[in-house]
C-alpha positions in Angstrom: 9.3 -3.0 24.3 10.3 0.2 26.0 13.9 -1.1 26.1 13.8 -1.2 22.3 11.9 2.1 21.6 13.6 4.5 24.0 17.2 4.0 22.9 16.2 4.6 19.3 14.5 7.8 20.3 17.3 9.0 22.5 19.9 8.3 19.8 18.0 10.6 17.4 17.6 13.5 19.8 20.9 13.6 21.7 22.4 16.1 19.3 19.6 18.6 20.1 19.1 18.3 23.8 19.2 22.0 24.2 16.1 22.3 22.0 14.0 21.1 24.9 14.8 24.3 26.7 13.2 26.6 24.2 10.1 28.5 25.0 7.1 26.3 24.3 4.2 28.7 24.2 4.3 28.7 20.3 4.4 24.9 20.0 1.3 23.6 18.5 -0.6 21.1 20.6 -1.2 18.0 18.6 -4.5 16.2 18.7 -4.4 12.9 20.5 -6.2 11.3 17.5 -3.3 12.2 15.2 -0.8 10.2 17.2 -2.3 7.0 15.9 -0.9 7.8 12.4 1.9 10.1 13.4 4.5 7.4 12.4 3.1 6.8 8.9 1.9 10.3 7.8 3.6 13.4 6.7 2.9 17.1 7.3 1.7 19.4 4.5 5.1 21.0 4.0 7.1 17.8 4.1 9.3 16.8 1.1 7.0 13.8 0.4 4.5 13.8 -2.5 1.0 13.2 -1.0 -2.7 14.0 -1.1 -5.2 14.1 1.8 -9.0 13.5 1.9 -11.1 14.4 4.9 -14.4 12.8 6.2 -16.3 15.8 4.8 -14.8 15.3 1.3 -15.5 11.5 1.4 -19.0 12.0 2.5 -20.1 13.8 -0.7 -19.7 10.6 -2.8 -20.0 7.9 -0.2 -23.0 5.9 -1.5 -21.6 2.3 -1.1 -18.7 2.1 -3.6 -15.4 0.8 -2.4 -12.5 3.0 -1.1 -10.6 2.8 -4.4 -13.4 4.7 -6.1 -13.2 7.3 -3.4 -9.6 7.9 -4.5 -10.3 7.9 -8.3 -9.8 11.6 -8.8 -6.5 11.9 -7.1 -3.3 12.3 -9.3 -2.0 9.1 -11.0 -4.8 6.9 -9.7 -6.6 4.4 -11.9 -9.5 2.3 -10.6 -11.4 -0.7 -12.0 -14.1 -3.2 -10.9 -14.8 -6.8 -11.7 -18.5 -6.3 -11.5 -18.2 -3.0 -13.4 -19.8 -0.5 -11.1 -17.5 -0.1 -8.0 -19.2 -2.6 -5.7 -17.6 -6.0 -5.0 -14.0 -6.6 -6.0 -12.5 -3.3 -6.9 -8.9 -2.4 -7.6 -6.5 0.6 -7.6 -3.3 1.4 -9.5 -1.1 4.3 -8.6 1.7 5.4 -11.0 1.0 2.1 -12.8 1.6 0.0 -9.7 -1.2 -2.4 -8.8 -2.8 -2.6 -5.3 -0.4 -5.3 -4.1 2.3 -2.6 -4.3 0.3 0.0 -2.5 1.0 -0.2 1.2 -2.2 0.2 3.1 -2.4 0.8 6.9 -5.5 1.2 9.1 -4.6 3.2 12.2 -1.0 2.4 11.4 -1.6 -1.4 11.2 -0.9 -3.1 7.9 -4.0 -4.1 5.9 -2.2 -5.8 2.9 -2.5 -9.6 3.1 0.9 -10.8 4.3 1.2 -13.6 1.7 -0.4 -12.2 -1.5 0.4 -8.5 -0.5 -3.0 -7.6 -2.0 -5.6 -5.2 -0.6 -9.1 -6.5 -0.6 -11.5 -3.7 0.4 -14.4 -6.1 -0.5 -13.7 -7.6 2.9 -14.5 -4.2 4.6 -17.6 -3.0 2.7 -18.7 0.5 3.5 -15.5 1.2 5.4 -15.5 4.8 4.0 -18.3 5.5 6.5 -15.9 4.9 9.3 -12.9 6.8 8.0 -12.0 10.1 9.7 -9.3 11.0 7.1 -6.8 9.4 4.7 -3.5 10.2 3.1 -2.2 8.8 -0.2 1.6 9.1 -0.5 2.9 8.5 -4.0 6.2 6.9 -4.6 8.2 5.4 -1.7 6.8 7.9 0.8 7.8 7.8 4.4 8.6 4.6 6.4 5.5 2.6 7.1 4.5 -0.8 8.5 4.2 -3.9 6.4 5.4 -4.6 2.9 7.2 -1.6 1.3 5.4 0.9 -0.9 6.4 0.4 -4.6 3.8 2.8 -6.1 2.2 4.5 -3.1 1.1 4.1 0.5 -2.4 4.7 1.7 -3.0 5.2 5.4 -6.5 5.6 6.9 -7.5 6.9 10.3 -10.8 5.6 11.6 -13.5 7.6 13.3 -12.4 10.0 15.9 -14.0 10.3 19.4 -17.2 12.4 19.3 -17.8 14.7 22.3 -21.5 14.8 21.5 -23.9 11.9 21.2 -25.4 11.3 17.7 -27.2 8.8 15.6 -27.3 8.4 11.9 -29.3 6.4 9.3 -28.2 6.2 5.7 -29.9 4.5 2.8 -29.0 4.6 -0.9 -30.3 2.9 -4.0 -29.2 2.7 -7.6 -28.7 0.9 -10.9 -28.3 -2.9 -11.0 -30.5 -3.2 -8.0 -27.7 -1.7 -5.8 -28.7 -0.7 -2.3 -26.7 0.3 0.8 -28.1 0.7 4.3 -26.2 1.6 7.5 -26.8 2.9 11.0 -24.2 4.8 13.1 -24.2 6.0 16.6 -22.1 7.5 19.4 -22.8 8.0 23.0 -20.7 11.0 23.1 -18.3 11.4 26.0 -19.9 10.0 29.1 -18.6 11.7 32.2 -16.3 13.5 29.8 -14.2 10.3 29.5 -15.8 7.4 27.9 -17.4 7.0 24.4 -18.9 4.0 22.7 -19.6 4.3 18.9 -20.5 1.9 16.1 -21.8 1.2 12.7 -23.7 -1.6 11.0 -23.9 -1.8 7.2 -25.2 -3.9 4.4 -24.6 -3.5 0.7 -26.2 -5.6 -2.1 -25.9 -5.3 -5.9 -26.6 -7.4 -9.0 -23.6 -5.8 -10.7 -23.3 -4.5 -14.3 -21.7 -7.8 -15.4 -24.1 -10.8 -15.6 -24.5 -12.5 -12.3 -21.7 -10.5 -10.7 -23.8 -10.1 -7.5 -22.5 -8.8 -4.2 -23.9 -9.5 -0.8 -21.8 -7.5 1.7 -22.1 -6.9 5.4 -19.9 -5.0 7.8 -19.6 -3.6 11.3 -17.5 -1.2 13.3 -17.5 -0.8 17.0 -15.2 1.3 19.2 -14.9 2.1 22.9 -12.7 5.0 23.9 -11.3 6.3 27.1 -10.2 10.0 27.0 -8.3 12.1 29.5 -6.4 15.3 28.9 -3.3 13.5 27.8 -4.5 10.0 27.3 -6.5 8.3 24.6 -7.2 4.5 24.7 -9.3 2.9 22.1 -10.5 -0.6 21.6 -11.8 -1.0 18.0 -13.2 -4.0 16.3 -14.4 -4.0 12.7 -14.9 -6.5 9.9 -16.9 -7.7 7.0 -18.6 -10.6 5.3 -18.7 -10.8 1.6 -20.3 -13.2 -0.9 -19.7 -12.3 -4.5 -20.4 -14.2 -7.7 -17.2 -14.2 -9.6 -16.5 -12.2 -12.7 -12.7 -12.6 -13.0 -12.6 -14.4 -16.3 -13.2 -11.3 -18.5 -14.3 -11.7 -22.1 -12.6 -11.7 -25.5 -12.7 -8.9 -28.1 -15.5 -10.6 -30.1 -17.8 -11.0 -27.1 -16.9 -7.4 -26.0 -18.3 -6.2 -29.3 -21.5 -8.3 -29.2 -22.4 -9.0 -25.5 -20.2 -6.9 -23.2 -21.9 -7.9 -20.0 -21.4 -11.7 -20.6 -19.8 -13.5 -17.7 -18.4 -17.0 -18.5 -17.8 -17.8 -14.8 -19.7 -21.0 -13.7 -20.5 -22.0 -17.3 -21.1 -25.7 -18.1 -23.0 -27.9 -20.5 -25.8 -30.1 -19.2 -26.6 -33.6 -20.3 -28.9 -32.2 -23.0 -26.2 -30.0 -24.5 -27.6 -26.7 -23.1 -25.4 -24.0 -21.7 -26.0 -23.6 -17.9 -24.4 -21.6 -15.1 -23.5 -22.9 -11.7 -25.5 -21.0 -9.1 -22.8 -21.0 -6.4 -19.7 -19.9 -8.3 -19.0 -17.5 -5.4 -16.2 -16.1 -3.3 -17.3 -16.3 0.4 -14.9 -14.6 2.9 -15.0 -13.1 6.3 -12.4 -10.9 8.0 -12.4 -9.5 11.6 -10.0 -7.0 13.0 -9.3 -6.2 16.7 -7.2 -3.2 17.6 -6.1 -1.8 21.0 -4.6 1.6 20.6 -3.0 3.7 23.4 -1.9 7.2 22.8 -0.1 9.1 25.5 0.9 12.7 25.5 3.5 13.4 28.2 3.8 17.2 27.6 3.9 19.6 24.7 7.0 17.8 23.4 6.7 14.1 24.0 4.0 11.6 23.0 3.8 7.9 22.4 1.6 5.3 20.7 1.3 1.6 21.3 -1.0 -0.6 19.1 -2.0 -4.2 19.3 -3.8 -5.9 16.5 -5.3 -9.3 15.7 -6.9 -10.1 12.3 -8.8 -13.3 11.6 -9.6 -14.1 8.0 -11.3 -17.2 6.5 -13.2 -18.1 3.5 -13.4 -20.0 0.2 -13.9 -19.8 -3.5 -16.3 -22.4 -4.9 -16.2 -23.6 -8.5 -18.0 -26.1 -10.8 -15.4 -27.7 -13.0 -16.4 -29.6 -16.1 -14.5 -32.6 -17.4 -11.7 -32.3 -15.0 -8.8 -34.8 -15.4 -8.3 -37.2 -12.5 -4.6 -36.5 -12.7 -5.2 -32.9 -11.7 -6.2 -34.2 -8.3 -3.5 -36.8 -8.0 -5.8 -39.7 -8.9 -5.6 -42.5 -11.5 -8.4 -43.3 -14.1 -11.0 -45.8 -13.1 -12.9 -48.5 -15.0 -16.7 -48.6 -14.9 -18.4 -51.4 -16.9 -15.3 -52.0 -18.9 -14.9 -48.2 -19.8 -11.9 -46.3 -18.6 -13.0 -43.0 -17.1 -10.3 -40.3 -16.7 -12.5 -37.1 -16.5 -15.3 -36.0 -14.2 -17.5 -33.1 -13.4 -16.9 -31.9 -9.9 -17.4 -29.1 -7.4 -14.5 -27.8 -5.4 -13.7 -25.2 -2.8 -10.3 -23.5 -2.3 -9.9 -22.2 1.3 -7.9 -19.6 3.1 -7.7 -19.6 6.9 -5.3 -17.1 8.5 -4.3 -15.3 11.6 -2.4 -12.0 11.7 -0.9 -10.5 14.9 0.9 -7.2 15.1 2.5 -5.0 17.8 3.5 -1.4 17.0 5.2 1.1 19.3 6.2 4.7 18.5 7.5 7.7 20.4 7.6 11.2 19.2 9.4 14.4 20.2 8.5 17.8 18.8 9.5 21.4 19.5 9.9 24.5 17.4 12.9 23.0 15.5 12.7 19.3 15.7 10.0 16.7 14.9 11.4 13.2 15.7 9.7 9.9 15.7 11.0 6.4 16.2 9.4 3.0 16.5 9.4 -0.7 16.3 6.9 -3.0 14.6 6.5 -6.8 14.8 4.0 -9.0 13.0 3.3 -12.7 12.7 1.1 -14.3 10.0 0.0 -17.9 9.8 -2.1 -19.0 6.9 -3.6 -22.4 5.8 -4.4 -23.1 2.1 -6.4 -26.1 1.3 -8.9 -27.5 -1.2 -12.1 -29.5 -0.6 -14.1 -31.7 -3.0 -17.8 -31.3 -2.5 -19.1 -33.4 -5.4 -17.8 -35.6 -8.2 -19.8 -37.1 -11.1 -17.6 -40.3 -10.9 -16.0 -41.6 -7.8 -12.3 -40.6 -7.8 -11.3 -41.4 -4.2 -12.7 -38.3 -2.5 -15.6 -38.2 0.0 -17.5 -35.0 0.8 -15.2 -32.2 2.0 -12.1 -34.3 1.6 -9.0 -32.2 1.1 -7.1 -32.7 -2.1 -4.3 -30.3 -1.2 -3.0 -28.5 1.9 -0.2 -25.9 2.4 0.9 -23.5 5.0 2.5 -20.1 5.0 4.2 -18.5 8.0 5.5 -15.0 7.8 7.1 -12.9 10.5 8.4 -9.3 10.3 10.4 -7.0 12.5 11.0 -3.4 11.5 12.5 -0.5 13.2 12.7 3.1 12.1 13.8 6.6 13.1 12.8 9.7 11.3 13.4 13.4 12.0 12.5 16.8 10.5 14.7 19.7 11.5 13.5 23.2 10.8 16.8 25.1 10.3 15.0 28.4 10.0 11.8 29.8 8.6 12.9 28.8 5.1 14.7 25.6 5.3 13.8 22.2 6.8 15.5 18.9 6.4 14.0 15.4 6.6 15.8 12.0 7.3 14.3 8.6 7.7 16.1 5.3 8.4 14.2 1.9 8.4 15.3 -1.7 8.8 13.0 -4.5 7.8 13.7 -8.1 8.6 11.3 -10.7 7.1 11.1 -14.4 7.3 8.7 -16.4 5.2 8.2 -20.2 5.3 6.0 -22.3 3.2 5.2 -26.0 3.4 2.9 -28.6 1.8 1.3 -28.5 -1.6 -0.2 -25.9 -3.8 -3.6 -26.0 -5.6 -1.7 -27.5 -8.6 -0.4 -30.3 -6.3 3.1 -28.9 -6.5 5.2 -29.3 -3.4 6.2 -25.9 -2.0 8.7 -26.1 0.9 10.6 -22.8 1.1 12.3 -20.9 3.9 13.5 -17.4 2.9 14.9 -14.6 5.0 15.2 -11.0 3.8 17.0 -8.0 5.5 16.3 -4.6 4.1 17.8 -1.2 4.8 15.6 1.7 3.6 17.1 5.2 3.9 15.1 8.3 2.9 16.1 12.0 3.0 14.7 15.3 1.8 14.7 19.0 2.1 12.0 21.7 1.9 12.7 25.4 1.0 10.0 28.1 1.8 10.9 30.9 -0.7 8.0 33.1 0.5 4.5 32.8 1.8 3.3 31.5 -1.6 6.1 29.2 -2.8 7.7 26.1 -1.4 10.1 23.7 -3.1 11.1 20.3 -2.0 13.3 17.4 -3.0 13.5 13.9 -1.6 15.2 10.5 -2.2 13.8 7.2 -0.9 14.8 3.5 -1.1 12.5 0.6 -0.7 12.8 -3.1 -0.9 10.0 -5.6 -1.3 10.0 -9.4 -0.8 8.3 -11.8 -3.3 4.8 -13.0 -2.5 3.5 -16.6 -2.3 2.5 -16.8 -6.0 6.0 -15.6 -6.9 7.5 -18.5 -4.9 5.2 -20.8 -6.9 6.8 -19.4 -10.1 10.3 -20.0 -8.7 11.0 -16.3 -7.9 12.8 -15.6 -4.7 14.7 -12.4 -5.3 13.5 -9.2 -3.7 12.8 -6.0 -5.6 14.7 -2.7 -5.0 13.5 0.8 -5.8 15.3 4.2 -5.7 12.8 7.0 -5.8 13.7 10.6 -6.6 11.1 13.4 -6.1 11.3 17.1 -6.9 8.4 19.4 -6.2 7.0 22.9 -6.1 3.9 24.0 -4.0 2.2 27.3 -4.6 -0.5 28.7 -2.4 -2.4 32.0 -2.7 -5.8 33.1 -1.6 -7.5 31.5 -4.7 -5.0 29.0 -6.0 -3.3 26.0 -4.5 -0.9 24.2 -6.9 1.2 21.1 -6.4 3.7 20.1 -9.0 6.2 17.3 -8.7 8.5 15.3 -10.9 9.6 11.8 -10.1 12.1 9.2 -11.2 11.6 5.7 -9.9 14.5 3.3 -10.7 13.8 -0.4 -10.2 16.1 -3.4 -9.9 14.4 -6.8 -10.4 11.0 -5.2 -10.5 8.2 -7.8 -10.4 6.0 -6.6 -13.2 2.6 -8.0 -14.1 3.0 -10.2 -17.2 -0.6 -9.6 -18.1 -1.5 -13.3 -17.7 -3.8 -14.5 -14.9 -4.0 -17.9 -13.2 -7.1 -20.1 -12.9 -8.7 -18.0 -10.2 -8.0 -14.6 -11.8 -4.9 -13.7 -9.8 -2.3 -11.8 -11.9 1.0 -13.5 -12.7 4.3 -11.6 -12.3 7.8 -11.9 -13.7 11.1 -10.2 -13.0 11.8 -7.5 -15.5 15.5 -6.9 -14.6 16.0 -3.2 -14.9 13.1 -0.7 -15.3 12.0 2.8 -14.5 9.2 5.3 -14.2 9.8 8.9 -15.1 6.9 11.4 -14.7 5.4 14.7 -13.9 2.3 15.2 -11.7 0.3 18.4 -11.3 -2.8 19.0 -9.3 -4.5 22.2 -8.3 -7.5 23.8 -6.5 -8.6 27.0 -8.1 -11.3 29.2 -6.7 -12.9 31.1 -9.6 -15.5 32.7 -7.5 -17.4 32.3 -4.2 -19.5 29.6 -5.9 -17.1 27.9 -8.4 -14.0 25.8 -7.7 -12.0 23.8 -10.1 -9.7 20.9 -9.0 -7.7 19.6 -12.0 -4.8 17.1 -12.0 -2.7 15.4 -14.7 0.1 12.8 -14.6 2.4 12.4 -17.5 4.9 9.5 -17.4 7.2 7.2 -19.3 7.3 3.7 -17.9 9.9 1.4 -19.4 11.5 -2.0 -19.0 15.2 -1.8 -20.1 16.4 -4.4 -22.6 13.4 -6.6 -22.1 13.9 -10.2 -23.4 11.1 -12.3 -24.8 11.0 -15.7 -26.4 9.0 -15.3 -29.6 8.5 -18.1 -32.2 11.1 -20.1 -30.2 13.8 -17.5 -30.4 14.9 -15.4 -27.4 14.9 -11.8 -28.5 16.0 -8.5 -27.0 13.1 -6.2 -27.5 15.0 -3.2 -26.2 13.0 -0.8 -24.0 9.4 -1.8 -23.7 6.4 -0.3 -21.9 5.7 -1.6 -18.4 2.3 -3.3 -18.3 -0.7 -1.4 -17.0 1.1 1.9 -17.1 -0.7 4.6 -19.1 1.4 7.6 -20.1 -1.4 10.0 -19.3 -3.8 10.0 -16.4 -5.9 13.2 -15.8 -8.8 14.2 -13.7 -10.9 17.2 -12.8 -13.6 18.2 -10.3 -15.7 21.2 -11.2 -17.7 22.3 -8.2 -20.6 24.8 -8.2 -22.3 25.9 -5.0 -25.4 27.9 -5.9 -26.4 27.8 -2.2 -24.3 27.3 1.0 -25.8 23.9 1.5 -26.0 22.7 -2.1 -23.1 21.5 -4.2 -23.1 20.3 -7.8 -20.0 18.7 -9.2 -18.8 17.4 -12.6 -16.1 14.8 -12.2 -14.0 13.9 -15.2 -11.4 11.2 -15.7 -9.1 10.5 -18.6 -6.8 7.4 -18.8 -4.5 7.1 -21.8 -3.9 3.9 -23.7 -1.9 1.2 -22.0 -0.4 -2.2 -22.7 -1.6 -5.3 -20.8 1.8 -7.0 -21.3 5.4 -6.0 -21.5 6.2 -6.8 -25.1 4.4 -3.9 -26.8 2.2 -6.3 -28.7 -0.6 -4.4 -30.6 -3.1 -7.1 -29.4 -2.2 -6.2 -25.8 -3.1 -2.5 -26.1 -6.0 -1.2 -24.1 -7.7 1.8 -25.6 -7.8 5.1 -23.8 -11.1 6.3 -22.2 -12.7 9.5 -20.9 -15.6 9.4 -18.6 -17.6 12.0 -16.6 -19.7 11.6 -13.5 -22.2 14.1 -11.9 -22.5 14.5 -8.2 -25.2 16.4 -6.1 -24.8 17.0 -2.4 -27.6 18.8 -0.6 -28.0 19.2 3.2 -31.2 20.4 4.9 -30.8 21.8 8.4 -33.1 23.1 11.1 -35.6 20.3 10.8 -37.7 19.2 13.8 -36.4 16.2 15.7 -33.2 15.8 13.5 -30.0 17.7 13.1 -29.9 17.5 9.3 -30.8 15.4 6.3 -28.3 15.0 3.5 -29.4 14.1 0.0 -26.7 12.7 -2.3 -26.8 11.7 -5.9 -24.2 10.3 -8.2 -24.6 9.7 -11.9 -21.7 7.7 -13.3 -20.5 7.8 -16.9 -23.1 10.4 -17.9 -22.2 10.2 -21.6 -22.7 6.5 -21.7 -19.2 5.6 -22.8 -18.5 1.9 -23.4 -15.1 1.6 -22.0 -12.7 -1.0 -20.6 -10.4 -0.2 -17.7 -8.7 -3.5 -17.2 -7.8 -6.7 -19.0 -5.3 -9.5 -19.3 -2.8 -10.7 -22.0 -1.2 -14.0 -22.6 1.0 -15.8 -25.0 1.7 -19.5 -25.7 4.0 -21.4 -28.1 2.2 -23.5 -30.7 4.6 -26.3 -31.6 2.0 -28.8 -32.8 0.1 -27.2 -35.7 3.2 -27.2 -37.9 5.7 -29.9 -36.8 9.2 -28.5 -36.3 7.9 -24.9 -36.2 7.2 -22.8 -33.1 4.7 -20.0 -33.4 3.9 -17.6 -30.6 0.1 -17.1 -30.2 -1.2 -14.0 -28.4 -4.6 -13.5 -26.7 -6.3 -10.9 -24.6 -9.3 -10.6 -22.3 -11.2 -7.5 -21.2 -13.2 -6.3 -18.1 -15.9 -3.9 -19.4 -17.1 -1.2 -17.1 -20.7 0.1 -16.6 -22.3 2.5 -19.0 -24.5 5.3 -17.5 -25.7 4.3 -14.0 -26.7 6.1 -10.8 -26.8 6.0 -7.0 -29.0 8.2 -4.8 -29.1 8.3 -1.1 -30.3 10.1 2.0 -28.6 10.3 5.4 -30.6 11.4 8.5 -28.5 12.7 11.3 -29.8 13.0 14.9 
């Protein structure tokens, strides 16, 4: 690996060899922990649009909700939850791009599923409790590992090494029978060199939506070896989740009369009564193993090598009523002279996958240059198969017989080199070159018994460049350009889509900082070619369906600030205004292919705004009012009135109180979060579909439209206490 990494680094620095001879006593000494994410994060003054959250900021609202909800008040972020209250399956959109287009890394290792490209934090419940810090980069951002960022990239750094031993017990309770319990510990540095730390967590909730229960368990364990210039960590973490599904949503009539209704698992018994299958659940486990080695050679040079293995496996179980034999590749049968072609049955759809990754980076830094280069390799192997557990009539399957089986093998190699050159105290320049080489093979059959045998190779070149200008101590300006490519995912292959997407992202920003005001303003123009937009429709397991939109763009302005009004009051507002359009979008309506002109991109509100108003009456007491407004958006791409999702404005109230100087403990933290304090009945997500009716009136084709909605919780609360030893 060194034969690959070192030439890249040398080729980037040879023009500035003399820089190594400069006086080093003003060079900042970087923390070894930061080297883990050096290759994927940017500095505060870089020409990349970004936001940071620290462990202390996350702690104030960490009561068991998933990581997307921790990001809810950052610019351009929209969150939603199947169960309605932030526990279980939760989702994030940034600048209108869904979670499959947000590149997520954990200690620099990709977290997005290689095939679906999705991010499922339900598989890592209570992971916030083990996050040291995170950075959300909006737009293309800097080069990262894994599938390219088409809306944002999110990188998380897990717990740092603690020099002192500690213990911690946290418990929280709330609406819908929600409860979270965890324990954390660290041995501190034993003999000033070795630390062992860990966490165990369990979260349970009945959910706001009927039967949308969650039973979540997770763990985190790390062993660290530290010397002055060396940090080696072995980390293992993972989770087990069992959630009753709530992915169907409800129609407008049900939304008005019974907004918590959940049709998942519904069937009619022999007496004609509506029943619900008890085990209509998603059951999945995921385990991660990481070996991380950071080495600092001197004040200029440092390196990082990471090894990763992730094992995921689990199933989704369904009761299916009156299923056609043909759906399972079987012929009708005859019983007592009667032809039987339908049956009730119970099935499971399985995923079983292995993900291996190797990542190596080297960094050089002095007073003028900050240069990083690296290489990344990953290999994913996934099995997809379905089992039959029960059939009302014999259709040729015994218990746990497989009715389909398919494989997906994906490998990736990427190399990058990036450099920041500080020309003087005012000007700095940034350059970033990345090559990604992806091969993806599928074989076997899909869950619809369609043969899928594909072998596609993609080669991407992703250049990025930017400049920052420090006008004075208070004002900084920046501009950047970045290109990204993204390969299709497995479900796109099933739709016959093999063409990769391309994005050119232009960012222009102004940062202002004074004693009481920090202001970030940036404009962006994201120009897409062959963007895979969500059609609004979902498949039979709730996964969104995509289609190529041709040419499209996002043009917007984001502003966020932190304003200190007094020693006790701080305001943190943000707003994102955007226009998100498909150019010359074609749609077949009533049997006629029509150019609709420029249409709105699905799930892309033109206004997203947030605010945090903090009041600190005492040094150890903080009260906060958190507000979020999301403008109206379309669930499809044809601007149909029936696909419009109404805007909403919600407010949460947060209390954080820490009691210190207590016998036998370091402190006790009391936290409370009241969500949606004004009891707004709102919907943050939905789906939209169309189909052509060519049978009601022979010879006439009529396009029928329909929509479904995912209602979110009305007023609800979470309260908790954390005891630190």
